[in-house]
C-alpha positions in Angstrom: -9.1 -19.4 -56.9 -7.6 -22.3 -55.0 -6.0 -19.9 -52.5 -9.4 -18.2 -51.8 -11.1 -21.6 -51.3 -8.4 -22.5 -48.8 -9.1 -19.3 -46.8 -12.8 -20.2 -46.6 -12.1 -23.7 -45.4 -9.8 -22.4 -42.7 -12.5 -20.0 -41.5 -15.3 -22.6 -41.3 -14.1 -24.5 -38.2 -13.6 -21.2 -36.3 -17.1 -19.9 -37.0 -18.6 -23.2 -35.8 -17.0 -23.2 -32.4 -19.7 -22.9 -29.6 -18.8 -21.0 -26.5 -18.0 -23.2 -23.4 -19.9 -22.1 -20.4 -18.0 -22.9 -17.2 -20.4 -23.8 -14.4 -18.5 -24.2 -11.2 -20.1 -25.7 -8.2 -20.7 -23.2 -5.4 -18.3 -23.2 -2.5 -19.1 -23.9 1.1 -20.9 -21.0 2.7 -19.2 -20.2 6.0 -20.6 -18.1 8.8 -18.2 -15.4 9.9 -18.5 -13.6 13.3 -16.6 -10.3 13.8 -16.8 -8.1 16.9 -16.2 -7.7 20.6 -17.6 -6.2 23.8 -15.6 -4.2 26.3 -15.9 -2.5 29.7 -16.6 0.8 28.0 -20.3 1.7 27.6 -21.8 0.5 24.3 -23.1 0.2 21.7 -20.8 -2.6 20.8 -21.1 -4.1 17.3 -21.2 -7.7 16.1 -21.0 -8.3 12.4 -22.4 -11.5 10.8 -21.6 -12.5 7.2 -21.6 -15.5 5.0 -18.6 -16.2 2.8 -18.2 -18.4 -0.2 -14.9 -20.1 -1.0 -15.6 -19.7 -4.7 -18.4 -19.7 -7.2 -19.4 -19.7 -10.8 -19.9 -15.9 -10.6 -17.4 -14.1 -8.5 -19.8 -11.5 -7.1 -21.3 -11.2 -3.6 -18.9 -13.6 -2.0 -19.4 -11.9 1.3 -23.0 -11.3 2.3 -24.5 -10.0 5.5 -26.6 -12.3 7.6 -29.8 -10.5 8.3 -32.7 -11.0 10.8 -30.8 -13.2 13.2 -31.5 -13.3 16.9 -28.3 -12.3 18.7 -27.7 -12.0 22.4 -24.9 -11.9 25.0 -25.2 -14.0 28.2 -22.9 -13.4 31.2 -21.8 -15.9 33.8 -24.4 -14.5 36.2 -27.3 -15.4 33.8 -28.1 -11.9 32.5 -29.0 -12.0 28.8 -28.7 -8.8 26.7 -30.2 -8.8 23.2 -28.7 -7.0 20.3 -30.5 -5.0 17.6 -29.8 -5.1 13.9 -28.8 -1.5 13.0 -27.8 -2.2 9.4 -27.7 -5.4 7.3 -25.7 -7.9 9.2 -24.6 -5.5 12.0 -26.0 -6.1 15.5 -25.5 -3.6 18.3 -25.8 -3.9 22.1 -27.8 -1.2 24.0 -25.9 2.1 24.4 -25.4 1.6 28.1 -24.2 -2.0 28.0 -20.7 -2.6 29.4 -18.9 -5.8 30.2 -17.7 -6.3 33.8 -14.2 -7.4 34.9 -14.3 -10.9 36.3 -17.4 -12.1 34.5 -17.5 -14.4 31.5 -19.6 -13.7 28.4 -20.9 -15.9 25.6 -22.3 -14.8 22.3 -25.4 -16.7 21.1 -26.9 -16.6 17.6 -30.0 -18.0 16.0 -30.5 -17.7 12.3 -33.7 -17.5 10.3 -33.4 -21.2 9.3 -33.2 -22.3 12.9 -29.4 -22.8 13.0 -27.9 -21.9 16.4 -24.4 -20.9 17.3 -22.6 -20.1 20.5 -19.1 -19.0 21.6 -17.2 -20.5 24.4 -17.2 -18.3 27.5 -14.7 -15.4 27.4 -13.6 -14.1 30.8 -13.0 -10.3 31.1 -9.5 -9.8 32.5 -8.2 -6.5 33.8 -5.8 -4.3 31.7 -3.6 -1.6 33.0 -4.2 2.0 31.9 -2.3 3.7 29.1 0.0 6.2 30.7 0.4 8.1 27.4 0.5 7.8 23.6 3.4 9.3 21.6 3.9 9.4 17.9 6.7 9.7 15.3 7.1 10.0 11.6 8.2 6.8 9.9 9.0 5.8 6.3 8.4 2.2 5.3 10.1 0.6 2.3 7.9 -0.7 -0.6 8.5 -2.9 -3.7 9.1 0.4 -5.5 12.6 1.5 -4.4 11.8 5.1 -5.4 8.7 5.4 -3.3 8.3 4.7 0.4 5.2 4.7 2.5 5.2 7.7 4.8 3.1 8.0 7.9 2.8 8.2 11.6 3.5 5.4 14.1 1.6 5.5 17.4 3.3 4.1 20.6 1.4 3.3 23.8 3.3 3.6 27.1 2.0 1.6 30.1 3.1 -0.2 33.3 2.5 -3.9 33.2 1.4 -5.4 36.5 3.7 -8.1 37.9 1.2 -10.2 39.8 -0.7 -11.6 36.7 -0.1 -12.8 33.2 -1.4 -10.2 30.7 -2.3 -10.5 27.0 -2.7 -7.2 25.1 -4.7 -6.3 22.0 -4.4 -2.8 20.6 -6.5 -1.2 17.9 -7.8 2.2 17.0 -11.3 3.7 16.7 -12.0 5.5 13.4 -9.7 8.5 13.1 -10.9 12.1 12.3 -9.0 15.0 10.8 -9.2 18.4 9.4 -9.6 18.6 5.6 -7.8 21.6 4.3 -8.8 22.9 0.9 -8.1 25.9 -1.3 -11.4 27.2 -2.6 -9.6 30.4 -3.7 -7.9 28.3 -6.4 -11.1 27.2 -8.0 -11.5 27.7 -11.8 -14.5 27.5 -14.0 -14.4 24.5 -16.3 -14.0 25.3 -20.0 -17.2 25.5 -22.0 -15.4 24.9 -25.3 -12.0 23.4 -26.3 -10.8 26.8 -27.3 -12.2 28.4 -24.1 -9.5 28.2 -21.3 -10.4 27.8 -17.6 -11.1 31.0 -15.9 -10.3 31.9 -12.3 -13.5 31.8 -10.1 -12.4 31.7 -6.4 -15.1 30.5 -4.0 -15.9 32.2 -0.7 -16.3 28.9 1.2 -15.0 26.6 2.6 -11.4 25.9 3.3 -11.7 23.8 6.5 -13.9 20.7 6.9 -13.8 17.6 9.2 -13.9 14.0 8.1 -14.4 10.8 10.2 -12.8 7.9 8.5 -15.2 5.0 7.7 -12.9 2.2 6.6 -13.5 -1.2 8.2 -9.9 -2.2 7.6 -8.1 -2.0 11.0 -4.5 -2.5 11.8 -3.9 -4.1 15.2 -1.1 -5.2 17.5 -0.8 -7.9 20.1 1.6 -8.8 22.9 2.0 -11.0 26.0 4.0 -9.8 29.0 6.4 -12.8 28.9 9.3 -10.5 28.3 8.2 -7.4 30.3 6.1 -8.7 33.2 6.0 -6.1 35.9 7.9 -3.5 33.9 7.2 -0.1 32.5 7.1 -0.6 28.7 6.1 0.7 25.4 4.5 -0.9 22.3 4.0 0.3 18.7 0.3 -0.1 18.2 -0.5 1.1 14.7 0.8 2.8 11.6 -1.4 5.6 10.0 -0.3 6.2 6.4 -0.1 9.8 5.1 -2.3 10.0 2.1 -1.6 13.7 1.5 -4.7 14.8 3.4 -4.6 13.3 6.8 -1.7 15.3 8.2 -2.2 18.6 6.4 -3.3 20.1 9.7 -4.5 18.0 12.7 -5.4 14.3 13.0 -7.2 12.7 15.9 -6.4 9.1 16.9 -8.0 7.1 19.6 -6.0 4.1 20.9 -7.7 1.1 22.6 -5.6 -1.1 24.9 -7.5 -4.3 25.7 -6.8 -7.1 28.1 -7.9 -10.3 26.4 -7.8 -14.0 27.2 -4.9 -16.3 26.3 -7.1 -18.1 23.8 -8.1 -14.8 22.1 -4.4 -13.8 22.0 -3.5 -17.1 20.3 -6.3 -16.6 17.7 -5.2 -13.0 17.0 -1.5 -14.1 16.7 -2.5 -16.6 14.0 -4.5 -14.0 12.1 -1.6 -11.6 12.3 0.8 -14.3 10.9 -1.6 -14.9 8.0 -2.0 -11.2 7.2 1.8 -10.9 7.0 2.1 -13.6 4.3 4.1 -12.0 1.5 2.6 -13.9 -1.4 5.7 -15.8 -2.5 5.6 -19.4 -3.7 7.3 -20.4 -0.5 4.5 -19.1 1.7 2.1 -21.5 3.4 -1.4 -21.4 1.8 -4.0 -19.3 3.7 -6.2 -21.4 5.9 -9.4 -20.9 7.8 -8.5 -20.1 11.4 -11.1 -21.5 13.7 -12.1 -19.3 16.6 -14.3 -19.8 19.6 -17.6 -20.0 17.8 -19.3 -23.4 17.3 -22.5 -24.7 15.7 -25.0 -26.2 18.2 -26.6 -28.2 15.4 -23.5 -29.5 13.7 -20.3 -29.6 15.7 -18.3 -30.3 12.5 -19.4 -27.0 10.8 -16.6 -24.5 10.5 -17.4 -21.1 11.9 -15.0 -18.2 11.3 -14.2 -15.4 13.7 -13.8 -14.9 17.4 -16.0 -13.3 19.9 -13.8 -11.2 22.3 -14.8 -9.9 25.7 -12.2 -7.5 27.2 -11.4 -4.8 29.6 -10.3 -1.6 27.8 -8.5 1.6 28.4 -8.6 4.4 25.8 -6.3 7.3 25.1 -6.8 10.1 22.6 -3.9 11.9 20.8 -4.0 14.8 18.4 -1.2 14.7 15.8 -0.3 18.2 14.5 1.5 18.6 11.3 4.1 21.1 12.6 5.3 18.4 15.1 6.1 15.8 12.4 9.6 15.4 11.2 8.4 14.7 7.6 5.2 14.2 5.8 4.0 13.1 2.3 3.5 15.6 -0.4 0.2 17.5 0.4 -2.8 17.0 -1.9 -4.2 20.2 -3.1 -8.0 20.6 -3.3 -8.7 23.6 -5.5 -12.3 23.7 -4.5 -14.8 23.8 -1.6 -13.8 21.3 1.0 -17.4 20.1 1.2 -16.9 18.5 -2.2 -14.8 15.8 -0.4 -17.2 12.9 0.4 -18.4 12.5 4.0 -17.0 15.9 5.2 -18.8 18.5 7.3 -17.9 22.1 8.2 -19.0 21.5 11.8 -16.4 20.0 14.1 -17.4 16.6 15.6 -18.7 16.8 19.2 -15.5 15.0 20.5 -13.1 17.4 18.7 -10.9 19.1 21.3 -7.3 19.4 20.2 -6.4 21.9 22.9 -7.3 19.6 25.7 
């Protein structure tokens, strides 16, 4: 009896504990500006978001900034207004293109009346890309038994010797053939004792997919070490996910000539992205760009508005020309079951050109 009473007394304090609700104060909301304009015809996209450093509920920390008035003003006084095409994304008119030698500023007015502007960015010339080559590469990972396999793109160009050049490379969304095996399709079992039965489909084994990811690898360089020389630069790595290189992959490389200040900002971003995550790494910091608040000069605004000349080169990567690839992923079904695919080739698809 004494032992039972002891158990009851031990349980009473536990049952009377009230849950403790953590109510953290919201973090500072920072305006973030992402995008650039180039000498290619638009539309060019500017993305506006609000970020929280932390919050009591860790949801919606990055939110689009809607219904802002956004325009680009050049050094000759011409103002071009952008249109909101989706929440927080603003586009220039389709025929808009920056001009070499002019400077451009991005101007923003939010619904609450807050106004922001970038410092002027001058459009500097960039040399053309002579060619783009590619090669299979394997990158070591934390798992010694599994490497990252993919394709590295290399831009070849002649750097002019009469000017200081700052380069910024990135790629437009890639596109590729999705190869499936509808002949391997089987009916799902209707009962645990009923095995799958072969039911090959007549269509479709070839589809096309344009990648939608916002995550972009980029590369930068200055011509301090190769001024006036013919040179090459590794501009991106495209990982083989088992689907991209089953047949043909289309990549479009952009080589942009940016300002020295834009290059400095991109270099800091690149350094922060390469932080390994060890205890010896510097803590991540907000990198201030060229955007300022006209209402409060002390307000931190994230991002950088870039105006640049650009040269673009397209390359088609064919599986049979790769030294090695990842293990192909088998799709035992209609290729149209893969999200965002279509059986019609994109209008720009021309691997034989």
